[in-house]
N, C-alpha and C positions, 0 to 999 in steps of 0.2 A: 477229253471224251473219246469214246470208242465208236467209230463211225463206219458203217457199211456192214453188210451181212457177213462177209468173210472175216472181218475183224471181230465181230461179235461172237461168231462161232469159235474162233481161235481163243478169245478171252475166256469163254465159258469152258472150253475143253481144258484149259490150263488151271483156272481158278475154281471151277465148280465140280471137279471130279469127286465122286463119292457123295454128292449132295442129293437128297430127295426133296423135291419141291411139291408141297401138298396144298394147292389152292382150295379154299373152302367156300368163299362167297365173293360175289363181284357186283359192281355197280357201274353203270355207264351214264355219263352226263353229257348232253349236247352243249358244245361251246359255239362261239360265233364262227361264221364262214365255213360251216360244214365240218369243223374239227370235233373230235370226241375225246373226253377224258374217261379212261377206264381204270377203276380202282379194284384191286383184288386182294383179299385178306387170306392168310393161310399160315403155314408153318414150313420152315426149312429144317430138315433133319440131316445131321452129319454123323459120322461115327463117334464123335465126341460129345455132341449136344444137340438139342432141338430148341428152336426159338421162333416165336410168333413174328410175322413180318407183314408188311403191306407193300404191294407193288403198285406203281402208278405209271400209266402210259398215256401219252397224248398221240392220237391218231390224226393224220391229215385227211382231207376229203377223199383220198384214194385208199384209205384204211391202211396206210403205211405208218410205222412207228416214227414219230418225229422226236420224241423225248421219252425217257424211261427213268424211273427212280425207285429206290427201295428204302423203306424205313424199318428199323428194328423196333418192335413193340415189346420192349422188356423194361422192367424196373432196374434201377442200379443194382439191387440185390441179386436179381437174376443174372445180370451181366457179370458180376463178381464171382458167382458160383460156376461160371463157365471155366474159369482158370483152375478150379480145384479138381 
């Protein structure tokens, strides 16, 4: 896992250069003990391809990110076309 603000910034500067993140819609769900689950759908665009994604964040009661995840929302055919 990548932990801490500085580590996250360094990771994104190295791995996400040239990516445009385009969030479209979001949903917040209350969890137990003051935690929130935030789900955001959108698209990531690179110079080579664009793909639909879903971001998921778990926020603690202080609204700090405890966990984050990204799902690619693409069919196998769409993923195969990225290589071409």
